[in-house]
C-alpha positions, 0 to 999 in steps of 0.5 A, a space after each residue: 689179561 683183558 684190557 679192562 683189567 689192565 686199565 684197572 691195574 694202571 689206575 692202581 699203579 698211579 695210586 701206588 706212586 711213592 709206595 715206599 710208604 709202609 716199607 720198613 728198611 730198618 735193622 736189615 742186616 745185609 752182607 756181602 755176596 758169597 765169597 766173604 768169610 761170612 758165607 763159610 760160617 754160622 751166626 746162630 746162637 749156638 755157633 756164637 757160643 761155641 766160637 766164644 769158647 773156642 776164641 777164649 781158649 786159643 787166646 788164653 783169655 777169660 771173659 773178664 779180659 774183654 772190655 765193654 762191647 763198644 769200648 774195645 775189641 771183642 771176639 773174632 769169628 775164628 771157628 771156621 771150617 778147614 781152619 779152626 783146628 789145623 795144627 792146634 796143640 792141645 789146650 784146656 781152659 776153665 771158663 765162666 761168664 757172669 752176665 755183668 757186661 756185654 761182649 762184642 762178636 764180629 767177624 774180625 773182633 773189632 768193637 761195635 756200637 751196634 747192639 745187634 753185635 752185643 752178647 750177654 752170657 752167663 754160665 756155670 764153670 765150663 771146661 773147653 778142650 781144643 786140639 787138632 781133632 776138634 773141641 770138647 765142651 762141658 757145662 751150661 751157658 745161657 745167652 740173654 738179650 742186651 736191654 739196658 745192660 746184661 741181666 738174668 731178667 732179660 729175655 733168654 736168647 738161648 741156653 745150652 748144656 754141653 755134656 762132653 760134647 765133641 765138635 770134630 774137625 768136620 764140624 759134626 758133634 760126634 760124641 757127647 750131647 748138647 741139650 737145648 734147654 729152651 726148646 727141650 731137645 737134644 741137638 742134631 749131630 750136624 746142628 752146626 752145619 744146619 745152622 750155617 746153611 740156615 744163616 746163608 739161606 736167610 742172608 741171601 733169600 730172607 727170613 720168609 724163605 728161610 721158613 720155607 727151607 726149614 719146613 722142607 729140611 725138617 726130615 733131612 738125615 744126618 747126611 743132608 749137609 757136608 763140608 767141601 774142600 774149601 770148608 763151605 757147607 754144601 748139600 749132600 743127600 737131599 730129603 724127598 721134600 727138596 728139589 735140587 735146581 741143578 737137576 732141573 731144565 733151566 728153560 722149563 724153569 723160565 717157562 714156568 712149566 718145570 713142575 707142570 701147569 694147572 690152575 695153581 703152581 706146584 709147591 715144589 717151587 718153594 722147595 728148590 735149593 742150590 738156587 743161583 746167587 749171582 747178580 747176572 741177569 740169568 741168575 736173577 731170572 731164575 730167582 724171579 721165577 722161583 719166587 713168584 711161582 712159589 707165591 702162586 702155589 698157595 692162597 694168601 691174603 693181600 692187604 688193600 691199597 688204593 684201588 686194590 681191595 683187601 682179600 684172600 687171593 686164590 692160588 694161581 697158575 705159574 707165570 713164564 719169563 718174558 724178555 719183552 716184559 723185562 725190557 718194559 720194566 727196565 725203562 722204569 728201573 733206569 728212571 728210578 736210578 736216575 731220580 734216585 727214588 722209588 716210583 712207577 715212572 714208566 709203565 708199559 705193561 699191564 701191571 708193575 711193582 717197584 722197589 728201591 731201598 738204597 736211596 732210603 739208607 738200606 743195603 741193596 738186595 742180595 737177589 730178586 727172590 728176597 725182594 719178591 718173597 723173602 724180605 723180613 719176617 713171615 707175615 702170617 704162617 697160620 693157614 687157618 687164619 683169615 689173613 694167612 700169608 707166609 711171605 715176608 712182610 716187606 716183600 712184594 708178596 707180603 705188601 699191599 697192592 704188590 701182593 695182588 700183582 704177584 697173584 694176578 691172572 697175568 701170564 708173564 713177568 720180567 724183573 729188571 734191576 741195577 747192580 749197585 754198591 751202596 750202604 756197605 754192600 753190593 747187590 741189586 736195587 731200583 727193582 721193577 717187576 712188570 706183568 702182562 
């Protein structure tokens, strides 16, 4: 970067002080790092419905036995691989849901005052058979959004018709069918595994990165995913559109050359799976390079802020990791932590992005990829739109001013952070990403 351009960035950074303005920290459901039970289960509408049917069967209960969502215990997530069907005696339950009050679904079945944990179900008469080989379900169940109560006039979250559908102990639908009545399709045999992996991708890397994962996995076969011995969903046979991080040269990843150079980064950066998820620096270096170079593989619209004009930014060449740039960034990270606020307090590089969420009540990030690219919903996924930008709305790449830095003519980057436990979770925060 030339000096004049660098000075302009520094001027803009002054204008971006206090740039937590415009970030939306509300309703961000961060969880604990992998190793918690959540990492082994799906939290999709389908898995929640199946879990509810399973729970009521093994507890010999009906929906009417459960109290109103916030007043007492609800449904625990017990439909867990390698555990749910072990040694179960055969049992059958006839169940129905009247959509007259919400029930809570939480990991341990505890009551919850969060509407996010409340579920409204309506069904016909359903039969649920459970034994050590799995569960078989017949009947139709619909979930409605809770909105001032449960009502069939509320938004439909999901609706499934189970036709002698058998979920085996490997969590594969190996006989019968499940019809998605809202999407008008028959679910895949490995749908539970797909949903479980999708839940993990969203939790660790954000909604916008999940959209990239879904795009890359749409042609995956039934052998795409499997359960390991611990009951964790893992990748088995990847489709050609996906790249296994474990097959890459880690030094070339950090150099930005793993997919070659050129005028724009390769879109393969957006298709990497088995991404390291630890809070150690080496893992976060990798996440940083994947996030920024995925962003630079495509044009995107960046909104204006201060001295940063709005406009479509061209795709750009991949960046390399720089330890010097990282050490520059760390000085600002330490200052953010000391002041317990977000800001550009020490700028020693050509450009700088900063992000702190725990001082404002949010849980820390699961990693750099989420902060840079994946945080919250996709901004605009339509490539024909003049404001096309498929990054997360509240990520660096999706946010005014920060977006321009991610797409700039820099050649190196470094991202610093502190590992913190705050607001119910452990993760990284007081993030600073510098560019040179």
